[in-house]
C-alpha positions in Angstrom: 89.8 120.1 93.5 89.1 116.5 94.5 87.6 114.1 91.9 83.9 113.2 92.4 83.3 109.5 93.0 80.4 107.1 93.4 80.8 103.9 95.5 78.5 100.9 94.5 79.5 97.6 96.2 83.0 96.8 95.1 82.8 99.2 92.2 84.3 102.7 92.3 83.2 105.2 89.6 85.5 108.2 89.2 83.5 110.9 87.3 85.0 112.8 84.4 87.1 115.9 85.2 89.5 118.2 83.6 93.2 118.4 84.5 96.3 120.1 82.8 96.8 116.9 80.7 93.2 117.0 79.3 89.8 115.6 80.0 89.8 112.4 82.1 86.9 110.2 81.1 84.5 108.7 83.6 85.9 105.3 84.7 84.5 102.4 86.7 87.0 100.3 88.7 85.9 96.9 90.2 88.2 96.5 93.2 86.8 93.1 94.4 89.9 91.2 93.3 91.9 93.4 95.6 90.2 92.3 98.9 92.4 92.8 101.9 94.9 95.1 100.1 95.9 98.7 100.7 95.3 100.4 97.4 96.5 103.6 95.8 94.8 104.8 92.6 96.9 106.9 90.3 96.2 108.8 87.1 98.8 108.1 84.4 100.1 110.5 81.7 97.7 108.9 79.2 94.7 109.8 81.4 94.0 106.2 82.4 94.0 104.9 86.0 96.5 102.5 87.5 96.9 100.5 90.7 100.5 99.5 89.9 102.6 100.7 92.8 105.9 100.1 90.9 105.2 102.4 88.0 105.7 106.1 87.5 102.4 108.0 87.5 101.2 111.5 86.8 99.0 112.1 89.9 97.7 110.1 92.9 93.9 110.2 93.0 92.9 108.1 96.0 93.8 105.5 98.6 91.8 103.0 100.6 92.1 99.9 102.7 90.0 97.2 101.0 88.1 95.0 103.4 88.8 91.3 103.4 86.5 88.9 101.6 84.1 87.2 103.9 82.0 84.1 103.1 78.6 82.9 104.2 78.0 79.2 104.6 74.7 78.2 103.1 72.9 74.9 103.9 72.1 73.0 100.7 69.4 71.0 102.4 71.3 67.8 101.6 73.2 65.5 103.9 76.4 63.5 103.3 77.0 59.8 104.0 77.6 60.5 107.7 74.3 62.4 108.0 75.9 65.8 108.3 74.5 68.8 106.5 76.2 69.8 103.3 77.0 73.5 103.0 78.5 75.7 100.3 80.5 78.9 100.9 79.2 82.0 99.1 81.2 85.2 99.0 79.6 88.2 100.7 79.6 91.2 98.4 82.3 93.7 99.3 81.3 97.2 100.1 83.9 99.9 99.6 85.1 101.7 102.7 85.7 105.4 103.1 88.1 106.5 100.4 90.7 109.2 100.9 90.7 111.5 97.9 93.6 113.8 96.9 93.4 117.3 95.3 94.2 117.4 91.7 95.3 120.2 89.4 92.4 121.7 87.6 92.5 122.0 83.8 92.1 125.3 82.1 
């Protein structure tokens, strides 16, 4: 069985499910701070999620390539002392890509 997920912008909701370790609660992970990274999401023995690639985990849940952060230059309507337009950079919200989900053992 693959876990059910909901993608909303940079947030990934992993819905609650049962596995041999118990009932895993619904969890929301905001992955925006990981822009540009290849991520693996693991379930730990205590039924929490981890992105730590150096730790031991119970089960791999998913993996994905996060898109890089992009920015939009917005004109402030002001000009500097040389008469050039002043702009500010605003981050464009990240949308999660397709996520590869892995089968997990079902609880009894």
